[in-house]
N, C-alpha and C positions, 0 to 999 in steps of 0.2 A: 617636562613642564617648563615653559619659557620663563615664567616668573621665578623659578628656582635656579635658573642658570646663573652662575656667577659672572660678573663682568670683570674684565682685567684692568687694573689701575696700578700705576707705579707706587703711589704713596697714600697711606691713610694717616690722618692727623687726629690725635685724640686730645681733647681738652676737658678736664674735669672742672666744672663750675660749682661754686658754693657761695650763694648769696652775693654774687658780684657780677651781675649780668652786664652792667655798663662797661666794665673792664674787659670782659670776654668779647663783647660786641666791638669795642675799640680795637682789640687785638686782631680779630678776624678782618675787620675792614681796613685797618692801617698797616698791619704787618703780614698776615698770611696771603694777602693779595699779591705780595711781591714774589711769591713762590711760583715759578713757571712750570714746575713738574706737574704732570697729571695727578690730581689728588681728589680724595674724598675727606671731608671734615666731619668729625663726630663730636658733638657737645654732649657730655654726660652731665645732666643737671641734677646735682645732689640736693636732697631736701627740697625738691621742686614744689612750687606753688602754681596755681593757675595764672597768677599775675606774672611770675618769672618766666614761665613757658611762653606766655603771650608776647613778652618783650622780644624773645628770640624769633618767634614766628613773624611778628610784625616787621622786624628788621631784615630777616633773611628769606622769608617765605619758605621756610624749611619744613620738612615733614616731622611731625611729632610721633615718636616711637614709644609705645607703652609696653610692647612685647617684641623682643628682638627677632622672633621667628616669623612675625607677620610679614606679608608681602609689602615691598616698598617700591617706590618709583626710582629706578636706578639711574635715571638721567639727572637727578638732582645732585648737587655737590655738597650740601650741608644737611646733616641729620641731627635731630634733637632727641636724645634718650632721656625720658623723664623718670626719675627715681624719687618716690615719696620719702625714702630714707636717705640719710647722709651715709653713704657707703664708705666714705674716706677715699684716700688717694689710690691705694692698691686695687681695691674692689671696683672702684669707679673706672679706672683704666682697663681693668680686665673685662668689665661689662662692655666698654667701647670696642675692645678687640673682638669679643665674642660676636658682636653685631657685624663687624667687618668680616669676620670669618664665615658668618652665615650667608652673607650676600655678595661679597666681593672677593676678588683674587688679587690682593695687593702684594707687592714685593717688599716694601719697607713700611715701617711705622715710625712716625714722629710723635713722641710724648712731649708735651710742652705745657708750661704754666701760661696763664693769661697775662702775666705781668712782665712779659718779655718784649724787648724792642730790638729789632735787627740793626746792628751797626753796619754789617755788610749785607747787601741785597741778595747775594747768591749763597747765603749760608747753607741752606738745605741742599741745593744742587751740588755744592762742593763737597759736603759731607757724604752724600750718596755716592758721588764719583769716587771719593777716597775709599769708602767702605767696599765698593765693587772690587778694589784691588787687594783687599785684605780678607781672604777666606777664613782666617783663624780668629777674626774679630766678631764679637756678638753685639757690642755696644760701642757707639762712637759719639763723641760730643765736642763742641767748639770751645773756644775761650769764652768764659762767662764772667762778665764784669759787673760788680755791684755799684750802687749809686755813689759810693765814696771812692770808687776807682780801684777797689781791691778785687783780686781775682778769686773767684769762688770755687774753682775747679782746676786741676784734679786734687785728690787727697790720697795719702798712703793708708795702709792698714794700721790701726792703733789698737794694741792689745788691751784687753779689758781692764786689768789692774792699773795700767797707766791712765786709761780714759776716766775711770771712776774712783780711783784711790789716790794714786800719786799726784795727779793734776790738782785735785781739790784739796788735798792735805798740804801740798807744798807751795802752791801759788801765792798765798798771802805773804810768804817770806822770801820770795824770789824777785830778782830784778825784772824789768820789763823785757829785756833781751832774752833772758832765760825762759820766761813764760812763753814768749813767741816760739822758742825752740821746742818746748814741751808740747804746745798745742799744735805744732806743725804749721803755724801761720805763714812761715816763709816757704813752705813746700809748694803751694799753688803759685806763688809769685815767681819762683825759679823754675817751675816745671817746664820741660821741653816736650815737643811732639813725641808721642810713642805710647807704650803700654803702661798703664797705671792701675792701681787697685780700684779706685772709685772716681766717677765723675758725677757732677751735680745732676740731680734728678729733674731739674726744672726745664731742661731742654736736651734731648738726646734721641738718637735714631737707632733702630734695630732692624734686622731682617724679620719679616713676619714669621717665616718658617722657624727661625731660631727662637723667637719669643714663645711661640706655641710649644715647640719641642722641649724647652727648658722648664715648662710648667707655668709660664707667665709670672706675674707678681704674686707674692705670698698674701692670700686673703686674710691672714691672721694679724696683719698689721693694719692700723687705721691711718696713721700719719707718722712719717719719719722711718729711717732705716731701709727704705725700699731700694735705694741704690746699691748698698752693700749686699743685701739679700739677693738682688738680681745678679750681682757679680758672682756670688757663690753658686747660684742656679745655672748661670752660663758656664761656669767651670765644669759642671757635671756633663755638659755636652761639648767640652773642650773648646770653649770660646773665651776670648779675652776682651778687655776694656781698652779702648784707644782714645787718646786725647789729641785733637787736631786744632791747634791754636791759630791756624792761618786765616780762620774766619771767626767772627766775634758776635756776641749778643750782649745786650744790657739787661740785667735782671733786678727788678725792684726788691725782690726777696722778702717774703713774710708779711706783706701789707695786709692781705686778706686774712691770714692766719692770726696775726696779732689782733686784728679788729674783732674776730669772732671767738677766739679762744682765750686771749689774754696771756700774760706771761706765765701764770701758774698752769694753765691748760697746756701751753706749749711744753713746759718742763715735764709735766706728767706724761704726756703723750710720747715725748722723746725718750724718757726713762723706760716706759713700758715697751716701746718698739725695739730700743737698742738692747735691753736685757734679753728680750725674746730672741733677737738675732744672735747675740753672743752664746746663749744657751743652746739653741737649736742648731745653728750653722757652724759655730766655732767650738762647740763642745766644752764650754767653760763650766766647771762644776758649780753646783748650787750654792756651796758655801762662799765662793768668790762673788757670785751674783748677790748674795745676801749682804756681804760686807760692803760692796760697791753701792748697792741701793741704800743701805743705812747711812753711809757717808754722804751720798748725794742729797738725800732727804734732810739730813742734819744741816748741811751747808745752806740749802734753800730756806730752811726754817730760820736759821740765824740771820740770813740776808733780809728775810721778810720782817723780822723783829726790829732790825736796825732801821729799816725804812719807816 
């Protein structure tokens, strides 16, 4: 069946959109057009409405996908997957990859937020070229710079008790320098090219085969901890994480999340996802999880009362 034959493309780009059509449209029109690599772009529209879908269709003349197994026009370059539910980050990305897996034979996948701006025009091409030379690497990412100039990637592994007990109990009594050391804020600023535990999930590339083999992203998370979980899943297939700072992107970081979830929603989602990661993937015992959660919630409660 000719319709079921997969077409060969070098790169699939997955963008999860949630109530921010204008930014996603800007990102595709202003940034992704700079990529010269043969590509297919998939927009996963979470909590989609008729109006939001129509905005994408009007701008890109893209196909609306309601069932990923349906026949598609493979000559198109942009596809819109409509999900009436808000699947979150992990499930949204997985859905995009399943669509690509069904219809195309891509070698690489770029996972990217819509609030990214390319500093270097050849970011994707350079990352792919580097990844081709590193058979032991499953995830590669560039230098990611925040709006204030801070580097957001990479990060080391932070043990659970340090993350949720020592940091929150001690920081009110420590100097600014000591706080930075505990939070590992200097790690990203000083990090050199090479293997690291975690890179920022806002912009990274994987081999399609590796991503599928490792089991893709964990659908049990809604938001946050996807990067560290993917690190652990890649470890299972003997793949590492690589930071390549010779190319850079700017990341606005959290604009959509703050607008839609608020500070409390962000904190609760972060807590839920990270405790899940520590328990399932790092085998942290339940009593440690309980103590850390209790301390974190207490600190948040006190902060809210002070405000």
